[in-house]
C-alpha positions in Angstrom: 82.3 94.7 50.2 79.2 92.7 50.2 79.0 88.8 51.0 75.9 86.8 50.2 75.3 83.1 51.0 72.9 81.3 48.7 70.9 78.1 49.4 69.7 76.1 46.2 67.6 72.9 46.5 64.7 73.2 43.9 65.3 69.8 42.4 67.9 66.9 43.3 70.9 68.9 43.9 71.4 70.7 47.2 74.0 73.3 46.9 75.4 76.4 49.0 77.6 78.9 47.8 79.1 81.9 49.1 79.7 85.1 46.8 82.0 88.0 47.6 81.4 91.2 45.2 81.7 88.8 42.0 83.8 86.0 43.6 82.9 82.7 44.1 84.4 81.9 47.6 82.8 78.6 48.0 80.1 76.3 46.2 79.8 72.6 48.0 76.9 70.7 46.3 75.3 67.2 46.9 73.0 65.2 44.3 70.3 62.8 45.0 71.0 59.5 42.7 68.2 57.3 42.0 68.7 53.7 40.6 68.8 53.2 36.7 65.0 53.4 35.5 64.0 55.5 38.3 63.2 59.6 38.5 63.5 61.2 41.6 60.1 61.9 43.9 59.7 65.3 45.7 59.6 63.5 49.1 62.5 61.5 48.8 64.5 64.4 47.2 63.6 66.6 50.4 64.6 63.6 52.8 67.9 63.5 51.2 68.3 67.4 51.3 67.5 67.5 55.3 70.1 64.6 55.6 73.0 66.5 54.0 72.2 70.2 54.2 73.9 71.2 57.5 77.1 69.5 56.4 77.0 71.3 53.0 76.4 74.5 54.8 79.3 73.9 57.4 81.6 73.2 54.2 80.6 76.3 52.4 81.6 78.5 55.5 84.7 76.5 56.0 85.7 76.6 52.2 85.5 80.5 52.2 87.2 80.7 55.6 84.1 82.7 56.8 82.1 82.8 60.0 78.4 83.7 60.4 78.9 87.3 61.4 80.7 87.8 58.0 77.5 87.4 55.9 75.6 90.3 55.0 72.5 88.6 53.4 71.2 84.9 53.4 69.3 84.3 49.8 67.3 80.9 49.3 65.6 79.8 46.0 61.9 80.7 46.3 61.1 78.7 43.0 60.2 77.4 40.4 60.8 73.6 41.4 59.5 70.7 43.3 57.5 71.8 46.2 58.9 69.5 49.1 62.9 70.1 48.4 62.1 73.8 48.0 60.4 74.0 51.4 63.4 72.0 53.2 65.8 74.6 52.0 63.6 77.4 52.4 63.2 76.5 56.2 67.0 76.2 56.7 67.5 79.6 55.2 64.9 81.3 57.3 66.4 79.8 60.3 69.7 80.7 59.6 68.8 84.4 58.9 66.8 84.6 62.3 69.7 82.9 64.0 72.4 85.2 62.5 70.4 88.5 62.5 70.8 88.7 58.8 68.3 90.2 56.1 66.5 87.2 53.7 66.1 87.2 50.1 64.1 85.1 47.9 65.7 84.2 44.5 64.0 83.1 41.4 65.9 80.0 40.2 65.8 81.1 36.5 67.2 84.5 37.2 70.0 82.7 39.3 71.1 80.8 36.3 71.2 83.9 34.1 73.2 86.1 36.6 75.8 83.4 37.2 76.0 82.8 33.5 76.7 86.7 32.9 79.3 86.8 35.9 81.3 83.8 35.0 81.5 84.5 30.9 81.3 88.4 31.2 78.4 88.3 28.6 77.1 91.9 28.1 73.5 91.4 27.0 73.1 88.1 25.6 70.0 86.1 24.2 69.7 83.5 26.9 68.9 79.6 26.1 67.8 78.2 29.5 67.8 74.7 29.4 67.3 72.2 32.3 65.1 69.4 33.6 62.5 71.7 34.7 62.7 74.6 32.1 63.4 75.6 28.6 63.1 79.3 27.6 64.4 81.6 25.5 65.1 84.9 27.2 66.1 88.3 26.5 66.4 91.4 28.9 64.2 94.5 28.1 63.1 97.1 30.0 63.8 95.9 33.6 62.5 92.2 32.7 64.0 89.1 31.5 61.3 88.8 28.7 60.6 85.1 27.5 60.6 85.2 23.7 60.0 81.3 23.4 59.5 78.3 25.4 58.2 74.6 25.5 54.5 74.2 25.6 54.7 70.9 27.3 58.0 69.2 29.2 61.4 70.5 29.4 64.4 69.3 27.3 66.1 67.9 30.3 63.0 66.1 31.3 62.6 64.6 27.8 66.5 63.1 28.0 65.8 62.1 31.5 62.8 60.2 30.8 64.2 58.5 27.6 67.2 57.6 29.7 64.9 55.6 32.0 63.0 53.7 29.1 66.8 52.2 28.2 67.8 51.9 31.8 70.6 54.3 31.3 72.5 55.3 34.9 71.5 58.4 36.8 75.1 58.6 38.1 76.2 61.4 37.7 73.4 62.6 35.6 71.0 60.7 32.8 72.0 63.8 30.4 75.6 63.3 30.8 75.4 59.5 30.0 73.1 60.1 26.8 75.7 62.7 25.8 78.5 60.1 26.2 76.4 57.4 24.5 75.4 59.7 21.8 79.2 60.0 20.6 79.3 56.4 19.7 76.0 56.7 17.7 76.4 56.5 13.7 73.0 56.1 12.5 70.2 58.9 12.5 66.7 57.7 13.0 64.1 60.5 12.0 62.0 61.8 14.8 59.4 64.0 14.9 60.6 67.9 14.8 58.1 70.3 16.6 58.8 74.1 16.5 55.8 76.1 16.7 56.5 79.7 15.8 59.0 80.7 18.8 57.9 77.5 21.1 59.0 74.2 21.1 57.4 70.9 22.3 59.0 67.4 23.2 56.3 65.5 24.6 55.3 63.8 21.2 59.2 63.1 20.5 59.5 61.2 23.9 56.3 59.4 23.1 57.4 58.3 19.6 61.1 57.4 20.6 59.5 55.4 23.7 57.6 53.1 21.5 60.3 53.3 18.6 63.0 52.2 21.2 61.2 48.9 22.1 60.7 47.6 18.5 64.0 48.8 16.9 66.1 47.5 19.6 64.1 44.3 19.9 64.9 44.0 16.1 68.2 45.0 16.0 67.4 48.0 13.7 69.6 50.3 15.9 71.6 50.5 18.9 70.9 52.7 22.2 73.8 54.9 21.1 72.0 55.6 17.7 68.9 56.5 19.6 70.7 58.8 21.9 72.6 60.2 19.0 69.1 61.0 17.1 67.3 62.2 20.2 69.9 64.8 20.7 70.5 66.2 17.2 66.7 66.3 16.8 66.0 68.3 20.2 69.1 70.6 20.1 68.3 71.8 16.4 64.9 72.6 17.7 66.7 74.8 20.5 69.0 76.4 17.9 66.3 77.3 15.6 64.2 79.1 18.1 67.5 80.7 19.7 68.4 82.1 16.3 65.1 83.6 15.7 64.9 85.4 19.1 68.7 86.7 18.2 67.3 88.1 15.0 64.2 89.8 16.7 66.3 91.4 19.3 69.5 92.3 16.8 71.6 90.2 19.3 75.1 89.4 18.9 75.5 87.1 21.8 74.1 83.8 23.1 74.3 82.6 26.8 73.4 79.1 27.5 72.4 78.1 31.2 70.9 75.4 33.0 72.0 71.9 33.3 71.6 70.8 29.7 73.8 73.5 28.9 76.8 71.7 30.0 76.2 69.2 26.9 79.1 69.9 24.6 77.1 68.9 21.5 74.5 71.5 22.0 77.4 73.9 22.4 79.0 72.8 19.3 75.8 73.2 17.5 74.8 76.5 18.8 78.6 77.6 17.8 78.1 76.8 14.5 74.9 79.1 14.3 76.5 81.9 16.1 79.8 81.7 13.9 77.6 82.0 10.7 75.6 85.0 12.2 79.0 86.6 13.4 77.9 86.4 16.8 79.5 85.2 20.2 78.6 82.1 22.2 79.0 82.0 26.0 78.8 78.7 28.2 80.1 77.4 31.3 81.1 74.3 32.7 79.3 71.8 35.0 80.3 73.7 38.3 78.1 76.6 37.2 75.9 75.3 34.4 74.1 72.5 37.0 72.0 73.8 39.8 74.3 75.4 42.5 74.4 77.7 45.5 76.7 80.2 44.3 74.1 81.3 41.4 71.6 82.0 44.3 73.9 83.8 46.1 75.0 86.1 42.8 71.4 86.9 42.1 70.9 87.5 45.8 73.8 89.7 45.5 72.6 92.0 42.6 69.1 92.1 44.1 70.5 93.0 47.8 72.5 95.7 46.2 69.8 97.3 44.3 67.7 97.2 47.7 65.7 94.0 47.8 64.9 92.3 51.0 62.2 89.5 51.6 60.4 90.1 55.0 59.8 87.0 57.0 56.1 86.8 56.3 56.8 86.8 52.8 59.3 84.1 52.7 57.1 81.5 51.2 58.1 79.4 47.9 56.4 78.7 44.8 56.4 76.0 42.5 55.6 78.2 39.7 57.5 81.3 39.4 58.2 82.9 35.9 61.4 84.4 35.0 59.4 87.4 33.7 57.8 88.0 36.9 60.7 89.3 38.5 61.3 93.1 38.1 65.0 93.4 37.3 66.1 96.8 39.1 69.8 95.9 39.1 70.7 96.2 35.3 69.9 100.0 34.2 
């Protein structure tokens, strides 16, 4: 029996989760929400995390019915992510590990998403679409690495959606992406936008520039509604993601797709991916917002897999990094 506590705080969510042999014992989370039209800055986000992290830690232990002595390993997000929030969480994780006398483990955020998705859905060897505010990657496992088959060459799909939400002043509560999804359901006019797929990679910055410019002109002249713009943006960027995922599946001979990351909660993306999977005779796996969105349990789960296969991070090596690619980690727990 191995119990791992995981600390996540790479962006505007701060979460602490506890995993015992594949069972989620607790997974409390807080979100830093800014006013409409604003994003979240690293310093302000870190300040938010500092103000609530000890409360969330106590909640995680209470919800799981555990004490410090019951924990076998302390896992934390090493990266990628925003520097100041990552440092805040790493310092608390280091301190807790030393106070409790437990081993420490730095986890790749992206691999946390993948391992949590595999645990919750029981997907065996899926082609993974990882879509969030900071990352957009198509990934498949091969020879002890999560190989990146395609990715964004500029901004992430979630960042594209978030920045468009700021342009038309959509609320950040509970998240801009969720509010765009709800507005898109009411859109009924498709506005053609740039569709940019380059081989296995995608680009979202041109689409964002185009729709930012078009939004002001079209809305001021009543050519469309904000709902139409949300609908058009979603349809375009999700079609691009489905295309590169299908190409990766064909290359790998895969019959499973797993969608992870915050944008993976979007039911329209799941629906479009489901149509493609059905046509190929493949299966689609996805999770709900409790595990798609950044959370502590996913770091605990990846930490559990790593700890069981002999990984430990020594204190001098327990730094953080804003750039930490998925394929940099040797996956010793899958073969």
